[in-house]
NUPAFI-723510 format. One record per residue: residue number from 1; z, x, y of N, C-alpha, C, O in turn. Coordinates in pm, whole numbers. Atoms other than C-alpha are relative to their C-alpha. Layout:
   pos      n_z      n_x      n_y     ca_z     ca_x     ca_y      c_z      c_x      c_y      o_z      o_x      o_y
   NUM        Z        X        Y        Z        X        Y        Z        X        Y        Z        X        Y
...
END
This chain:
   pos      n_z      n_x      n_y     ca_z     ca_x     ca_y      c_z      c_x      c_y      o_z      o_x      o_y
     1       65     -119       54    11303     8092    11258       79       45     -121      202       55     -116
     2      -63      -52      121    11376     8217    10906      -37      147      -13     -155      182      -14
     3       23     -145       11    11416     8594    10872       24       43     -144      127       10     -203
     4      -15      -58      133    11359     8768    10539       14      151       14      -81      219       52
     5      -21     -144        9    11511     9115    10513        7       36     -148       64      -38     -228
     6       -1      -37      141    11461     9302    10188       -2      151      -16      -57      224       67
     7       12     -138       46    11509     9636    10019      -98        0     -115      -81      -74     -212
     8      107       -5      100    11200     9723     9814        2      136      -68       17      239       -2
     9        2     -128       70    11183     9988     9544     -143       54       -9     -237       -8       40
    10      130      -66        7    10896    10224     9466      -98      -71      -92     -216      -38      -94
    11       86       75       91    10761     9979     9206      -35     -138       57      -75     -228      -17
    12       41      122      -71    10702     9703     9467       85     -121      -36       42     -235      -17
    13      -91      109       30    10999     9496     9350      101      -16      113      142       82      175
    14     -104       28      -98    11244     9329     9587      136       18      -68      173      -58     -157
    15     -127      -33       64    11580     9482     9500      117      -78       60      213     -109      -10
    16     -110       69      -69    11800     9306     9757      -61      -77      114     -134      -21      195
    17       59       80     -107    11710     9021     9986      109      -73       78      218      -99       27
    18      -88       77      -86    11876     8840    10273      -88      -97       76     -166      -56      162
    19       81      104      -64    11720     8512    10384       92      -84       87      192     -137       38
    20      -87       78      -86    11867     8339    10686      -67      -41      129     -168       18      168
    21       50       46     -129    11802     8151    11009       74       75      109      191       48      136
    22      -64      -85     -100    11872     8406    11281      -84        8      126      -92      113      190
    23       90       -1     -114    11635     8306    11557       67       26      132        1       66      228
    24      -69      -22     -126    11903     8333    11823       37      145       24       86      179      131
    25      -35     -142      -11    11953     8706    11759     -126       80       28     -230       56      -33
    26      117      -83      -29    11721     8965    11908      -41       77     -124       41      103     -212
    27       51      -70      118    11500     9148    11659       81      124      -32      108      153     -149
    28      -72     -124       24    11690     9471    11707      137      -21      -61      193       71     -120
    29     -133       26       52    12017     9303    11608        1      -72     -132      109      -99     -186
    30        5       78      125    11896     9120    11296       69       75     -113      150       18     -185
    31      -55      -76      111    11989     9399    11056      153        7        9      222       -8      -92
    32     -144      -13      -18    12339     9442    11203       74     -130      -25      196     -129      -43
    33      -61      130       27    12403     9070    11149      -38      -52     -139      -25     -171     -167
    34       47       43      132    12270     9063    10793      103       29     -108      194      109      -90
    35      -86      -27      116    12442     9051    10456      -26      139      -56       65      201     -111
    36       31     -135       48    12262     9373    10365       83      102       75      139      194       16
    37      -79      -93      -81    12432     9552    10654      147       -4      -41      211      100      -54
    38     -140       13       42    12772     9415    10549       22       71     -134      125      135     -154
    39      -13      -67      131    12710     9541    10194        0      151       16       73      221      -55
    40       -2     -144      -29    12631     9886    10332      135       43       52      193      141        5
    41     -128      -36      -64    12944     9891    10546      115       -2     -100      211       74      -86
    42     -107       13       99    13157     9790    10247      -27       76     -130       43       57     -229
    43       32      -84      116    12993    10036    10003      -20      -81     -128       34      -47     -233
    44       22       88      114    12873     9759     9773     -138       16      -64     -172      -60     -155
    45      137      -14       51    12519     9885     9703      -17      117      -96     -130      153     -131
    46        5     -109       98    12607    10171     9467      -93      114       41     -170      166      -40
    47       82     -109      -50    12439    10431     9685       67      133      -34      187      148       -8
    48      -61     -130       32    12494    10790     9562       53       71      124       14       41      236
    49      -58      -78     -110    12695    11031     9773     -105       95       58     -201      130      -11
    50       91      -99      -59    12517    11267    10015      -10      125      -86       87      165     -151
    51       22     -117       84    12368    11570     9845      -85      103       72     -160       69      164
    52       82     -108      -54    12211    11905     9929     -142      -17      -53     -161      -42     -172
    53      138       23       40    11831    11879     9922      -52      109      -91     -113       81     -194
    54       59     -110       74    11744    12225     9795       67      129       45       80      153      165
    55      -53     -130      -42    11908    12570     9788     -108       78       74     -225       68       35
    56     -135      -39      -46    11965    12763    10011       57      -94      105      155      -58      171
    57      -58       92      -96    12022    12457    10231      143      -34      -40      175      -41     -159
    58     -139       35       26    12390    12367    10264       35     -137       56      142     -191       26
    59      -28      128      -62    12364    12044    10465      -15     -112     -104     -116     -120     -173
    60        7      115       90    12443    11733    10261      -66     -116       74      -21     -158      180
    61       79      106      -63    12190    11461    10340       30     -132      -70       25     -140     -192
    62      -28      130       62    12279    11095    10284     -127      -68      -48     -235      -43        5
    63      112       84       42    12053    10857    10095      -26     -103      110       67     -151      174
    64       38       84     -113    11862    10638    10339      -96     -110      -43     -163     -101     -145
    65      106      100        7    11657    10324    10371     -105       38      104      -70       78      215
    66      106      -26      -96    11320    10377    10535      -36     -129       71      -51     -234        8
    67       38      117      -78    11233    10139    10816     -102       38      105     -130      156      128
    68       95      -26     -108    10979    10102    11093       73       -4      134      196        5      139
    69      -59       -8     -133    11036    10093    11469       90     -118       35      154     -117      140
    70      -89      112      -27    11221     9761    11444      145       33      -33      236      -44        1
    71     -134      -38       42    11522     9945    11303       39      132       65      -46      217       91
    72      -47     -115      -77    11736    10207    11469       18      127      -82       33      234      -23
    73      -23     -117       83    11777    10443    11172     -114       16     -100     -180      -81     -138
    74      101      -32      102    11541    10616    10927     -138      -49       38     -213      -98      -46
    75      131       40      -48    11237    10541    11141      -86      124       23      -35      236       18
    76       84     -115      -34    10937    10763    11223       49       66      129      112        2      213
    77      -32      -71     -125    10988    11028    11491      -99      -43      106     -220      -47       81
    78       84       54     -105    10853    10900    11821      -64      108       86      -40      227       67
    79       65      -91      -93    10643    11054    12095     -135       47      -50     -177       14     -160
    80      128      -60       37    10312    11240    12092       27      127      -79       86      222      -28
    81      -32     -111       89    10327    11479    11799     -125       83      -28     -232       29      -57
    82      112      -92       21    10105    11784    11758      -43        1     -147       42        3     -236
    83       53       -6      137     9880    11791    11451       50      125      -70       45      235      -15
    84      -50     -112       77    10027    12012    11181      144       36       25      197      128      -37
    85     -139      -29      -33    10376    12006    11331       93      -57     -106       55     -142     -187
    86     -101       49       92    10695    11950    11134       20     -150       18       28     -225      -79
    87      -22      141      -28    10744    11615    11306     -116      -87      -47      -96     -197      -99
    88      118       76       42    10387    11502    11237       -3      -12     -152      -37     -118     -205
    89       -5        3      146    10424    11594    10869      105      -99      -48       83     -173     -143
    90     -106       95       35    10750    11399    10854      -50     -144       12      -26     -226      -76
    91       48      137      -21    10584    11088    10996     -104      -40     -103     -107     -155     -146
    92      101       30      102    10293    11112    10751       66      -33     -134       26     -128     -201
    93      -70       25      126    10529    11133    10453       81     -129       10       89     -207      -85
    94      -78      122      -24    10748    10861    10603      -89     -123      -16      -48     -221      -77
    95       93      112        9    10444    10632    10631      -38      -27     -145      -42     -142     -188
    96       36       18      141    10342    10692    10269      117      -57      -80       98     -140     -168
    97     -117       46       74    10696    10635    10148       30     -147       26       85     -216      -60
    98      -23      140      -33    10712    10298    10328     -109      -91      -56      -97     -213      -48
    99      114       80       45    10385    10185    10172       38     -107     -102      -14     -218      -93
   100      -37      108       93    10549     9998     9880       62     -121       68       46     -234       21
   101      -60      112      -71    10742     9787    10131     -109      -89       59     -107     -211       42
   102      110       76      -60    10428     9684    10321      -80      -73     -107     -120     -188      -88
   103       77       62      108    10247     9617     9994       75     -115      -65       15     -218      -97
   104      -78      107       63    10530     9411     9846       -5     -126       84      -26     -235       31
   105        5      118      -87    10541     9180    10149     -142      -56        7     -162     -178        7
   106      138       46       -8    10162     9167    10170      -44      -74     -125     -108     -178     -117
   107       36       64      127    10116     9084     9802       75     -131      -17       20     -230      -66
   108      -80      121       10    10398     8830     9815      -67     -116       72      -79     -226       17
   109       62      108      -78    10225     8629    10089     -143      -28      -44     -194     -138      -25
   110      137       20       46     9878     8682     9939       -4      -82     -129      -90     -168     -146
   111        0       69      129     9968     8559     9590       73     -135        5       29     -231      -57
   112      -80      123       -7    10230     8296     9676      -25      -59      139       49      -36      233
   113       60       33     -129    10039     8128     9951       74     -107       79       34     -141      190
   114      -80       93      -79    10299     7875    10053       61       71      121       97        7      220
   115      -55      -78     -110    10426     8159    10274      -99       22      113      -62       75      218
   116      104      -27      -99    10099     8168    10467      -13     -110      106      -98     -102      194
   117        7      107     -100    10162     7850    10663      141      -47       31      231      -32      -52
   118     -133       52      -33    10458     7693    10845       43     -108      -99      -39     -188     -144
   119      -53       99       93    10682     7486    10620       74     -107       80      172      -76      149
   120      -65      111      -72    10776     7147    10764      111      -56      -88      103     -169     -137
   121     -111       34       88    11101     7139    10570      131       32       71      134      105      170
   122     -132      -35      -49    11471     7151    10637       22      151      -16      -17      207     -119
   123      -19     -145       10    11572     7516    10710       67       46     -130       29      150     -185
   124      -65      -39      125    11802     7526    10405      -98       -5     -117      -92       78     -207
   125      101       10      105    11512     7412    10186      -99      115       12     -142      171      -89
   126       91     -112      -22    11284     7675    10344       60      128      -57      -10      206     -121
   127      -64     -120       53    11537     7946    10258       -7        2     -153      -30      107     -213
   128        9        8      146    11541     7825     9897     -141       30      -48     -159      100     -148
   129      139      -24       37    11161     7826     9881      -33      150       12      -95      207      -78
   130       26     -142      -20    11143     8181    10022       67       83     -109        6      174     -164
   131      -69      -71      107    11404     8303     9775      -73      -17     -132      -85       79     -210
   132       71       26      125    11211     8140     9491     -128       83      -10     -161      132     -118
   133      123      -81        5    10888     8320     9588       32      145      -31      -42      211     -103
   134      -39     -139       26    11068     8655     9586       38       18     -146       -2      115     -210
   135      -39       -9      140    11224     8589     9246     -122       -9      -92     -130       63     -192
   136      121       14       81    10888     8478     9107      -84      128        6     -137      171      -96
   137       72     -127      -15    10721     8792     9246       60      106      -93      -13      173     -166
   138      -66     -100       85    10979     9013     9071      -21      -31     -147      -44       59     -227
   139       19       40      140    10948     8814     8748     -139       38      -49     -155       93     -158
   140      137      -30       40    10571     8852     8740      -27      150       -1     -108      197      -82
   141       19     -144       -3    10591     9221     8829       58       67     -125        7      169     -170
   142      -70      -63      111    10825     9294     8539      -48      -49     -137      -12        9     -239
   143       47       55      125    10651     9084     8274     -135       61      -38     -192      140       37
   144      131      -47       43    10335     9153     8074     -112      -50       89     -222        4       88
   145      100       56      -91    10153     8943     8332      -17       82      127      -97       45      213
   146        5      -76     -124    10204     9212     8596     -140       53       29     -177       68      146
   147      134      -54      -23     9851     9348     8543      -90     -106       62     -170      -74      150
   148       83      105      -59     9689     9013     8618       53      -44      136      -25      -86      222
   149      -59       39     -129     9931     8940     8902      -30      105      107      -65       71      220
   150       26     -109      -95     9890     9280     9068      -68      115      -74       -2      204     -127
   151       73     -112       59     9616     9505     8933      -10      114      101       32       99      216
   152        2     -120      -85     9551     9850     9078      -62      -22      138       -7       27      236
   153       58       20     -134     9318     9736     9361       88      -82       94       60      -89      214
   154      -88       78      -86     9600     9514     9488       73       88      100      106       43      209
   155      -87      -86      -78     9787     9814     9628      -79       96       88     -191      136       54
   156       53     -112      -77     9715    10059     9906        7      125      -85      100      142     -164
   157        2     -121       81     9622    10393     9755      -83      106       72     -147       80      173
   158       80     -110      -52     9462    10729     9825      -98       45     -107      -61       69     -222
   159      105      -49       90     9134    10835     9667      -73      114       68     -131       97      176
   160       63     -119      -55     9002    11186     9726       50       30      142      -25       71      230
   161      -62      -30     -128     9245    11222    10015      -21     -104      108       25      -86      220
   162       26      105      -98     9130    10902    10188       81     -125      -33       99     -159     -150
   163      -77      122       17     9336    10588    10241      -92     -116      -37     -192     -140       31
   164       75      118       43     9203    10282    10055       95     -120        7      194     -123      -65
   165      -91      114      -14     9360     9950    10161        1      -89     -123     -101     -104     -191
   166      -12       93      111     9488     9708     9900      -75     -129       28     -104     -162      144
   167       80      121      -15     9300     9385     9837       71     -106       83        5     -191      143
   168      -72      101      -78     9576     9180    10002      -29       11      148      -13      -87      221
   169       28      -19     -142     9478     9327    10339     -129      -70       43     -155      -82      163
   170      124       69      -36     9144     9143    10322       24     -147       33      -67     -215       82
   171      -30      139      -34     9318     8807    10362        3      -19      151       22       76      227
   172      -14       33     -141     9316     8632    10695      145       24       43      236       11      -38
   173     -138      -22      -48     9620     8714    10913       88     -120      -28       45     -235      -16
   174      -94      108       31     9926     8513    10817       61      -52      129      126       23      203
   175      -51       58     -125    10017     8275    11099      149      -27       -6      215      -34       98
   176     -140       41       12    10360     8191    10962       96      117      -22      218       97      -18
   177      -86     -115       24    10490     8544    10893      -29      108      104     -144      146      125
   178       15     -102     -104    10550     8802    11164      103      111      -22      218       83      -55
   179      -97     -109       11    10710     9147    11149       97       -2      118       66      -58      223
   180      -92      -15     -112    11014     9220    11360      -62       89      105     -133      184       72
   181       55      -80     -108    10924     9360    11698       67      135        7      183      150      -30
   182      -56     -134      -17    10972     9728    11771      115       -5      100      114      -83      195
   183     -119       -3      -83    11304     9811    11930       16      138       62        8      239       -8
   184      -28     -127      -66    11372    10081    12188      145       38      -25      235      -44      -11
   185     -136      -45       25    11675    10288    12100        5      151       18      -98      218       20
   186      -21     -144      -11    11820    10635    12143       91       42     -113      206        1     -120
   187      -78      -43      115    11937    10804    11825      113       92       45       97      171      138
   188     -110      -93      -24    12273    10979    11826      -46      141      -37     -132      159     -123
   189       42     -139       21    12244    11358    11834       11       41     -146      -77      109     -199
   190      -18      -42      140    12381    11399    11480     -105      -65      -90     -147       -5     -189
   191      102       65       81    12132    11146    11343     -136       64       21     -213       82      -73
   192      124      -70      -27    11842    11316    11516       -3      135      -71     -106      175     -125
   193       -7     -130       68    11960    11651    11378      -23      -17     -150      -87       67     -213
   194       18       24      143    11973    11503    11029     -146      -29      -32     -198       19     -133
   195      141       30       24    11619    11367    11057      -85      125       13     -179      145      -64
   196       76     -124      -15    11490    11701    11182       25       95     -117      -66      166     -160
   197      -29      -79      120    11666    11876    10893      -85      -48     -117     -143       32     -190
   198       83       58      106    11491    11638    10654     -147       30       23     -220       58      -71
   199      140      -29      -34    11161    11690    10837      -36      143      -36     -143      168      -91
   200       26     -141       33    11186    12068    10799       -3       22     -151      -83      102     -201
   201        2      -10      146    11267    12031    10429     -132      -51      -56     -194       15     -140
   202      126       57       49    10966    11806    10369     -119       87       38     -214      101      -39
   203      110      -86      -44    10742    12038    10569       -9      124      -89     -118      173     -116
   204       -4     -123       79    10851    12334    10355      -35      -24     -146     -104       57     -207
   205        8       16      145    10858    12182    10007      -99     -107      -46     -125     -117     -166
   206       96      102       45    10608    11893    10006     -139       59       -3     -170      154       69
   207      137      -48       10    10248    11942     9908      -90      -76       96     -210      -49      101
END
């Protein structure tokens, strides 16, 4: 099994990738055994220092990566959430903020279709192929060809308050690519408090 972990920016570009064969590690432990995690631990990703969100708040909030339920941090708040609640608002904003990640992976496999089927190659060669598709995706996104490679209908978007799926979602399901499975975990009290602080800020200041 080849696992592709990536940090994606708001412009659908892959900013940092880690491609490796980690099939013997449970899904919940993939991130902790990745080069990305090591770079975080060693402060090699040039992440700004924690900052206050908005006066009169005094709590300094760290910069975060957004992830889904496969990761133990910066995930949506779980449980049954009441409509209009702070937690429900947080999850809605969290989902929209993660949209570029889902779109980047979806467009990558839709446009570079070698990723849509199993590769009968040596694992080291597969890793090289996967890396090449990511680099090509970024190259095409940043060049003048970006409009033909990914025009507006390619991306998920909202029109008149309604969600409109990107064209990549119309493809048949990819048999060779699977998301990491959701992981059960219990957040530390300080991390939960930080997420609730962020949720209250977003509830107050977001439109």
